[in-house]
C-alpha positions as CSV (number, residue, x, y, z in Angstrom):
1,M,-54.5,2.8,10.7
2,S,-53.2,-0.5,10.7
3,L,-55.6,-3.6,10.2
4,I,-55.7,-4.6,13.6
5,D,-56.8,-1.5,14.7
6,I,-59.2,-1.4,12.1
7,A,-60.6,-4.7,12.8
8,R,-60.5,-4.1,16.2
9,R,-62.9,-1.0,15.6
10,L,-65.3,-3.6,13.7
11,R,-65.1,-5.7,16.2
12,D,-66.6,-3.6,19.0
13,E,-69.2,-1.6,17.4
14,V,-70.9,-4.8,16.3
15,A,-70.7,-6.4,19.8
16,I,-73.2,-4.0,20.7
17,L,-75.7,-4.5,17.9
18,S,-78.7,-6.3,18.9
19,F,-80.7,-8.3,16.6
20,R,-84.3,-9.8,16.8
21,P,-86.0,-13.4,16.1
22,P,-85.8,-15.4,13.9
23,V,-82.1,-14.3,14.5
24,A,-81.2,-16.2,17.9
25,Y,-77.9,-16.5,18.4
26,V,-74.8,-14.1,17.1
27,Y,-71.3,-15.0,16.8
28,N,-68.2,-12.4,16.8
29,P,-65.0,-14.6,15.9
30,L,-63.0,-11.1,16.3
31,A,-63.6,-11.4,20.0
32,Y,-63.5,-14.9,21.1
33,A,-61.2,-15.8,18.4
34,W,-59.3,-13.0,18.2
35,P,-55.5,-14.3,18.8
36,A,-56.1,-16.6,15.8
37,H,-57.6,-13.3,13.8
38,E,-54.5,-11.0,14.7
39,A,-52.1,-13.9,14.0
40,Y,-53.7,-13.7,10.4
41,L,-53.7,-10.0,10.1
42,R,-50.0,-9.5,11.8
43,R,-48.5,-12.3,9.4
44,F,-50.2,-11.6,6.3
45,G,-52.0,-8.3,6.3
46,G,-48.7,-6.0,5.9
47,G,-47.9,-6.0,2.1
48,R,-49.7,-4.5,-0.6
49,P,-51.6,-6.7,-2.6
50,Q,-52.9,-6.3,-6.0
51,V,-56.3,-8.2,-5.3
52,V,-58.2,-7.8,-2.1
53,L,-60.9,-10.8,-2.4
54,L,-64.1,-10.1,-0.2
55,G,-66.2,-12.6,1.4
56,M,-69.6,-12.2,2.9
57,N,-69.3,-13.4,6.7
58,P,-68.2,-16.3,9.0
59,G,-69.0,-19.8,7.8
60,P,-70.0,-22.2,10.8
61,F,-67.3,-24.2,10.0
62,G,-65.0,-21.9,9.2
63,M,-64.5,-18.4,10.4
64,V,-67.0,-19.0,13.4
65,Q,-64.1,-22.1,14.7
66,T,-60.7,-20.5,13.6
67,G,-61.1,-16.7,13.1
68,V,-59.6,-16.7,9.5
69,P,-61.8,-15.9,6.5
70,F,-62.9,-18.6,4.8
71,G,-61.1,-20.5,7.9
72,D,-61.4,-24.6,7.2
73,V,-59.5,-26.0,10.2
74,T,-56.5,-27.7,8.3
75,M,-56.0,-25.3,5.8
76,V,-55.4,-22.3,8.2
77,R,-53.3,-24.9,10.7
78,D,-51.6,-27.0,7.9
79,W,-51.5,-24.3,5.1
80,L,-51.7,-20.9,6.6
81,G,-49.5,-21.9,10.1
82,I,-51.8,-20.2,12.1
83,E,-53.1,-21.8,15.2
84,A,-54.3,-20.3,18.3
85,A,-56.5,-20.3,21.5
86,V,-60.3,-19.9,20.7
87,G,-62.9,-19.4,23.3
88,R,-66.4,-19.9,23.2
89,P,-69.2,-17.4,22.2
90,E,-71.3,-15.4,25.2
91,R,-74.4,-17.5,23.9
92,E,-73.7,-21.0,22.5
93,H,-76.1,-23.1,19.9
94,P,-76.3,-26.2,21.2
95,K,-76.2,-27.3,17.8
96,R,-73.5,-25.3,16.7
97,P,-70.8,-25.5,19.5
98,V,-67.3,-24.0,18.8
99,T,-64.5,-26.1,19.2
100,G,-61.7,-24.0,17.8
101,F,-59.1,-25.9,15.7
102,R,-60.7,-28.9,17.4
103,C,-63.4,-29.1,15.0
104,P,-63.8,-32.1,13.4
105,R,-65.9,-30.7,10.4
106,G,-64.5,-29.1,7.1
107,E,-65.6,-26.1,5.4
108,V,-66.1,-26.5,1.8
109,S,-65.7,-23.0,0.9
110,G,-62.5,-22.6,2.6
111,Q,-61.1,-25.8,1.5
112,R,-62.0,-24.7,-2.3
113,L,-60.2,-21.4,-2.1
114,W,-57.3,-21.7,0.3
115,G,-56.9,-25.1,-1.5
116,W,-56.8,-22.7,-5.2
117,A,-54.2,-20.7,-3.4
118,Q,-51.9,-23.4,-2.4
119,A,-51.9,-25.2,-5.7
120,R,-51.7,-22.1,-7.9
121,F,-49.4,-20.2,-5.6
122,A,-47.2,-23.1,-3.3
123,T,-46.9,-21.0,-0.4
124,P,-48.7,-18.3,1.4
125,E,-46.1,-15.7,1.2
126,R,-46.6,-15.9,-2.7
127,F,-50.3,-15.9,-2.4
128,F,-50.2,-13.2,0.0
129,A,-48.0,-11.1,-2.1
130,R,-50.8,-10.8,-4.4
131,F,-53.7,-11.1,-2.7
132,F,-55.2,-10.5,0.7
133,V,-58.9,-12.2,1.8
134,V,-61.3,-10.8,4.3
135,N,-64.9,-10.7,5.1
136,Y,-67.6,-8.0,5.0
137,C,-69.0,-8.9,7.8
138,P,-67.6,-10.5,11.1
139,L,-70.5,-11.9,12.7
140,A,-72.5,-15.1,11.9
141,F,-76.2,-15.5,12.7
142,L,-77.9,-18.7,13.3
143,E,-81.8,-19.4,13.8
144,Q,-83.7,-20.9,16.9
145,G,-83.2,-24.2,14.9
146,G,-79.5,-23.9,13.9
147,R,-79.7,-22.8,10.5
148,N,-77.4,-20.4,9.4
149,R,-78.7,-16.6,8.5
150,T,-76.8,-14.9,5.7
151,P,-76.3,-10.6,6.8
152,D,-78.6,-10.0,3.4
153,A,-81.5,-11.6,4.8
154,L,-81.7,-9.3,8.2
155,P,-84.6,-7.0,8.5
156,K,-83.6,-3.4,7.0
157,A,-83.4,-1.7,10.5
158,E,-81.1,-4.2,11.6
159,R,-78.6,-4.4,8.4
160,G,-78.5,-0.1,8.7
161,P,-76.3,-0.4,11.2
162,L,-74.5,-3.5,10.8
163,F,-73.9,-2.6,7.0
164,A,-72.5,1.0,8.2
165,A,-70.1,-0.5,10.6
166,C,-68.8,-3.0,7.8
167,D,-68.6,-0.2,4.9
168,R,-66.7,2.0,7.2
169,A,-63.9,-1.3,8.1
170,L,-63.9,-2.0,4.7
171,R,-63.0,1.1,3.1
172,A,-60.4,1.7,6.0
173,T,-59.2,-1.6,4.9
174,V,-58.7,-0.7,1.6
175,E,-57.5,2.3,2.1
176,T,-54.6,0.7,4.3
177,L,-53.9,-2.0,1.5
178,A,-54.5,0.3,-1.6
179,P,-55.1,-2.8,-4.2
180,E,-55.7,-2.4,-7.6
181,Y,-58.5,-4.6,-7.5
182,V,-61.5,-5.7,-4.9
183,V,-63.3,-8.6,-6.1
184,G,-66.1,-9.6,-4.3
185,I,-66.9,-13.6,-3.7
186,G,-70.2,-13.6,-4.7
187,Q,-72.8,-10.8,-5.6
188,F,-73.6,-9.9,-2.0
189,A,-69.7,-8.8,-1.4
190,A,-69.5,-7.5,-4.8
191,D,-72.4,-4.9,-4.3
192,R,-71.0,-4.1,-0.8
193,A,-67.8,-3.2,-2.3
194,A,-69.6,-1.2,-5.0
195,G,-71.5,0.7,-2.0
196,A,-68.6,1.1,0.3
197,L,-65.8,2.3,-2.0
198,G,-67.2,4.8,-4.4
199,G,-64.6,7.7,-5.4
200,L,-61.5,5.2,-4.9
201,D,-59.4,4.5,-7.5
202,L,-59.8,0.7,-7.8
203,K,-61.5,-1.7,-10.1
204,L,-64.3,-3.9,-8.6
205,G,-65.2,-7.3,-9.8
206,R,-66.7,-10.3,-8.8
207,I,-66.3,-14.1,-8.6
208,L,-68.2,-16.9,-8.4
209,H,-68.6,-18.0,-4.4
210,P,-67.2,-21.3,-3.8
211,S,-70.0,-22.5,-1.6
212,P,-71.3,-26.6,-2.1
213,A,-75.0,-24.4,-2.2
214,S,-74.0,-23.1,-5.9
215,P,-74.3,-25.8,-8.1
216,A,-71.7,-24.0,-10.9
217,A,-69.0,-23.9,-7.9
218,N,-69.6,-27.6,-7.8
219,R,-68.5,-27.9,-11.9
220,G,-65.2,-27.0,-10.5
221,W,-64.8,-23.7,-8.8
222,A,-61.0,-22.9,-9.1
223,R,-60.8,-23.3,-12.9
224,L,-64.4,-21.0,-13.1
225,A,-62.7,-18.2,-10.8
226,E,-59.5,-18.2,-12.4
227,A,-61.4,-17.5,-15.6
228,E,-63.4,-14.5,-14.2
229,L,-60.6,-13.3,-12.7
230,R,-58.6,-13.1,-16.0
231,G,-61.4,-11.7,-16.9
232,L,-61.5,-8.6,-15.1
233,G,-57.4,-8.6,-16.1
234,V,-55.8,-10.3,-12.9
235,A,-52.5,-12.0,-14.8
236,L,-51.8,-15.4,-12.8
237,P,-49.2,-17.9,-12.3
238,E,-49.0,-20.4,-15.1
């Protein structure tokens, strides 16, 4: 199964799920930003990377806007070379509009992740020959006041069907790409990988999340993440 087929199936499976307050709005960029996401998969998802880097879910100024994991607009457009028409969620929070590639705000996590990739590998082609980046959950959750709510904070009854669909998609993605490593970006992603990928012949690990909410990440995320990757046995270019 191709990554595009896996993403389509995941898009449709999560679209029928329902979530109760405090979740008030659910954004599915695999639906309204599908052209950009499909372009990402077509351009960079056809190889056999050594390492799959696994994020949590879309950020409000990243994948929510561009359809690309950790999708800071400037990095996606100017370094990855992806720009496409982006629609709107069926219900949109007035404080969190989707303006696609016209979004004026950057995503710090995406700037750090893709900025590191650019600094270390120079070109996207060199980076994706070794790595691939995917999010575990494709949905973003907003509370009534506009606050982002992460998937781990959902009640168990809502996490169950959501995580089941995401587990299936992650396992299918890893079986398709056949990496040596799956590395969670942050503890949540590392834990979900451990739960979803049992029995597969690969190495699991974790690196620090680049979020500005992390004091450690603010002290030099790229340096710390590289040390963690090397600690797992992942060789990096000098």
